[in-house]
N, C-alpha and C positions, 0 to 999 in steps of 0.2 A: 372339554372336549370341541364346545364350539369356542374359542378363543383360539385353540391352538389350530385348528383348522382356519381360522381367521388371518392369523397370523402367517401361517404357513404358505397363501393364497398371496395376501400383502405383500413377499417377500419372493415368490414367485413373478407376482408382475413388475415388482420394483425391475429383478434380473432380466425380466424381457424389454421393458422400454428402456433400459438403459441400452440392452446390445439392439434396438433397434436405433437409439442415438447416433453412434458409434458409426453401424452401417451409413447411415444418413450422412453423417458428419463427413467421413472419408469420403464418399463417393458424389456427394450435392457440393462439398465443400473443395476437401483436399484435392482432387483429382483438379478438377478445376485450377485451384492458384495452384499447381503444378506444373499446370500448363503453361496459364499467365507467364506466372514467372520466368518458364525459361523460353518466352516466348521476348517476357523486358532485359533479359541478358544481353541477348544476342541482338535487340533494338538500340543497346547502347550506342556502338557507333555508330548507327544512326542520328543518336540526338536528344531523343524521347526516353528515351529507355535508361536515361543518366536521368530522370525524376521519375518511370514508372516503376523502375526496379526496386528502388528502394523500401516506393509503397507498399508492393507484392511483398518483399521482405518480411515487413510492417507485419500488412491481414496476419502471414502466415503464424508471424510471431503470438499475437492474439491468438489465431484459433488456437498454438502449442501450449500457449499460458492457459489457455479456459482445456485443453488435455489434461494437462498437469491439475488443475485447480479437484475434477472430475475424480484423477487417476487419488488422489490426495483421501474423498471425501467416500467414494464408493469403493475404494481397495484399501485405502492406509496407505498405501506406498507413494512417497511424496518425493516427485524433483523435482531439485534447487533449480533456480533462474542462473543460466551460465553466460547472460547479455554480457555486453562491454558498453562499460557507459558512452553515451553519446554524449561526445566533444563540445565544449561552448561554443557560441558562438561560430558552428559547423555551416555553411554555404552549402549551394546543389553539389559542388564538387567531395565535397568535405564529407555528407550521409552518403555520399555513393560509397567513398571510402571506409568510412566505418561498417555499412554493413557488409561488403562485400570480406572485408580483411578479416573479419569477427568467425571464426571458422563454425559458433553454433548457429551462422544462418544456415550456412551449406549445410550442418546437420539437421535442422530446422526441415527441407528441404528435399532431403531423402528422406526425413521420416515423414511426409507428404505423401512421400511415394510411396515407399512401403507399407503406411499406414490403410492405403485399401485394401490388400488382400489378405493382408491381418486380421482390420477390422471385420471381414466379411468372412472369414473360415471362424475365428472364435465369436463373434458376435452370432452366426448360423448356429454353431453350435451352441451358445449359453442361451440362446431368445425359443431356440425349435425345439429344447426340453419341456420350455415350458406350453409353446403354442401346442404340441399335438398333445401333452398333455391335457390340457384345458379342453383341447378341444375333444380327449376322445373323452371327458368325463360329461361336457356341457352340446355338446353340438352332436355328438352320434348320438342319444336317442333321441333328439329331437327330430335326425334323417328319420331315424326306422321308424318313427310312430308318421312321419307325413308320408313315408314312400318304401312300399314292397320290397325293393331292390336298391337301395345306397352305399354307397363308398363311407366309410369309417376313414379313420386316419389310420388306420393297421391295417386293415382286409376289407371284402364288400360283405355288409352287415347281415344283406340277403342270403346268402349261403348260405349262413351259420347258424342266421336263426337270433334264437335266445343266448346261446350260447357265448357265439360270437359278440352280442350285444356287453350282454358280462362282460368279459374277455378286455373286449375294449375298455370300457370303464372300468376295470381293477388295472390294463394298462394303464391308462393315461394316468387313474389316479397318483402311481408309485412312478411315471416318470416325472411326472408335476413333482414328488416328495424328496427324488433326487434331484432333479433340479432346482430345488431351493440349496443343499450346499455344493453341486456342482459348479452353479450358474458364476457366483461369487468368483468360484476358482477361475473358473475362463475370463472373469474377467481382468480379474485380476493379474492373469498370465496377459492381458491384452493391454494394463500396466507397469507391469514389465521388460514389455517390448516398444512402450513408449520410452521406460528408461533408462535402455541400453543406448538411443538414440539423441533424449530431450536433456538429458542430465551432465552438467560436466565433464568433460573430460582430464586426465590428470595431469596434461599442462593448465587446464584452464583453474586445475584445483589447483597449481601452485600456486600461480597468478595470482588466485582469491589469496591466497596465506598470504603472500609479497603486499597485496594491497591492502592486509587487512592490516599488519604489521605494522604498513606508513601511519596507517592512519592510528590506529594504537597509541605510537608513537608522538603524533600530532596530540590528540587527544588528550597525553597524558602531562604534554609542552601546553594546551590549553589549562588546562585543571591547575597546575602546576600556577601559572600565569595566574590566573583567576583568586586564588587562595592566598598569592602576597599580593594584592588588589585587596578585597578581604583586610590584611592585616594590616595593609596601609593605611586603608577608611581607619581599622576600629583606632590604630594607633594617632592618626593625626587628628583623627574627627571625635565622635565619641569620647574614646579612653583619654583625649586633652579635656573636654571640658567635662567629665567626671572626676577628675585631678581638680582642676580649678573651683567645682560644686563645691569637694569635700576641703578647699581649702578657706574658701570663704566661710563657710560654713565653723567652719574651727575658728578663724578671724571672730565670726558672729556670739559664737557663744563668751569666748574671752573681752568684746565688748562691750556686753550686754549689760553690765553691773555698771560699767562706768562711762560709756559713752551708748546708750540708747537710741541715738535716731542714726546711726554710723553703722546700726548691727544690724537695723533694719533695714538699711539700704543695699547689706551688704547679703542680710536673707533674701530681696526681692532680685538681685542677681544673682543668687543661689537658683530660686524659683523661674527665673529666666533660661537661666544656663539651663535645669533639670529639662528644660521642653525642647530647648532648642536641642541637645542629647539623644532626648526621645528620639525627636523626628528625623535625626542621623540615623540610629538603630533603627527605625521604622524605615525610609530609605533603602540600608542596607540591607533589611530580610528583603526589603520588596526585589531588591536587584538580585538575592541570591533564586529566587522562588517564588513569583505574587503570589500572596495569602488569594486574590479574585482566580489566580489560576487553576490553584486544588478545588476552589470550591465552583468555582463554574465554567470551567476547563477551557479550552481554545478559545474557543466562540467569544463567550463572557472576557475573558481575557482582552483580546485584542478590540473586541468593541471598547471597552473599558479605556482602552489606551490611547485610539485614535480618537476620542471625544477630552486626551489632555492637552492635545496639540493644538500648534498656535491657527492650523491652517483645517480649512474642512476636509477629510476624510472620507470618500464617499469606500462602505463594509460592505461585501457581498459574499458569504460565510455559509457554506452547503454540505454541513458533516452529520452521517447517519449517529451518528458513537464520537468516543473517546480513546484515545490509542495510550502509546503505554505512557506514564508521565515524564519520564527521561525523553522519550521523543516530541514530548508537545514541549515542554520545558525547551529545548533548541529550537525546535519552533517557534515559539513562541517571539522568543529571543533574537530569531533570528528576525522577523515581521520587525520587529523593535529596531533593531538598529536600522535594518531600512527605511523604517520610518524618521529614526534619527536623523541619517544624513539627508535626508529630503530637506528638512525642518533646517538644519546647520548649512549645507551647499545648494540646494539647488533651485534656491529661489521659488519656489515653485509658487502656485498660487491652491494649488489643488492636487489633490494625490485619493488614489486606490489603492485598495486592496482585493484580492481575490485569494478566498482558498476553498478548494473543493476536495476530494475523496471519489479519481476516476475507477476505483479497486484495487490496489491493490498499491500505494503511495498514496504521500499527500501534496498536494500540488498547490506551490504561494508565490503570490503572484502579487510583486505592489511595484504602482507605478506613480508616476506625478509630468506636469505638464510643466517641468521647469525647465534649465538653462542645458540637460547633459553634460556631455565628458567625462561621467563620471568609467573612472577606473578604477577594477578589483587590484593590480599591482600597484596603486600610487597608494593606496592608504590600509593601514593594517585593523581598522574595522573590519571591513568588507572580504579581509583575509580570514577575519579571525571565524568570521560567519563561515566559511567558505570548511574554514577547517572543525566547527561543529561540525557542521551537515556530516563531512567525512568522514567523522568516528561511526553515523549510522547506516556510510552506501548513500547517502545524499549527494543530490549535485545545486548547483547557483550558476546559471550562464543570465549575465549580463548585453543590457543591449538600450544602450547608450551615447547615441549623434549628437556630435555638438548643435545644441540646439533646442535638443532635446524631440520628444520624450526621452523620459529613462522607463527601463522597463527589466524588473528582477525579476526572474524566473525560477526557484528551489522548490526541487524534489527529495521526499522521504518517505523510503521506501517503509510501512509500516502496515498494521493492521488496524482494528477500531474494534470499541467491543462496548455494551452499553450504548444500545441505540436508544437516537431521538426520532423526532415523529417526524417534523419541519426544519424547512431551513429558512433561516434569516439572512432579512438585508437591511442595509439601511447607511444612514451618512453619520459620521461619528464629527 
């Protein structure tokens, strides 16, 4: 019985605090952000609104994303993220256009205003039952003992005496019990309200389907090209060496009786060819999915990769866990391709890699102090990585003025699991 009461109390308090959080968010954050954002839009003709408006819309998006997380965790209501991807190399005006032309920005702005009364009404109903119920159970008896005449949550205690006190406690307990199933339903109603404004519209979903169709086609093409590369490497490398190895062993068997010295040389060549074929097979497997990536994750794989390069690479990785294997593989090969470009084309003396997880995406930054001038449209390597990332809704932005430095920023939406305790950094 005590366990049941504790569980009911825990759920009631959780509902109360969540309701308070929604009310505080609406009045302390949503309402000020709405006012400042509207003013920033009005100030666009004056100049400084060009910079301020995107910042305020981004702030509203941050709050809206937090509401999406709470809706999923507290009420089981999923609210997909509908925002369009930020264009690469977007300047001040490009960023302003990107924000203002995204319908989701205006829906976020409308939500930040309408959430004020919605959060107040639903939050007060959800949290008020718990507050009044707990007050009737715990506060009213204490008030009755200290004062001869005092107000309980429902009626004056002094006028009704012991009957009023017992009724207050019973009604408070009943209200607290009712708040356990009803309070979450009210919070879910608020989540549904947020979903109606923050979820993608039909047009956005249609655009999303079109984008997924495009990225799926690119992923299929990239996969087919990867299979052709593996087949070519096997045919021209390991397979040819294994055929030669088999012929040398066959000749050695025939010459063993007549010319042992030549047979011994053929066997030595076969042993050398077998070692070369084994190395090529290992390199091929490493190119498909490096064993170190499976064993030590993205952190260990990138660090091991940096140690093999002919120039110093500063590595800074701050990940609280691991992502899914396909995402992790895409991230690793993206970083590997960028570092390979640094070695081949940049004439850099130093490079750096930074990988972190801001909360909803994997952020990878690869830079160097080389000559610059990198252009994704001019090379198949960067275009291939861009297609690989696009298959996971990822983006890539390249900043590489002539004379350097070159900075490539890549993002991959994902979730992390298997938390790790501390970040790592170092120089490869």
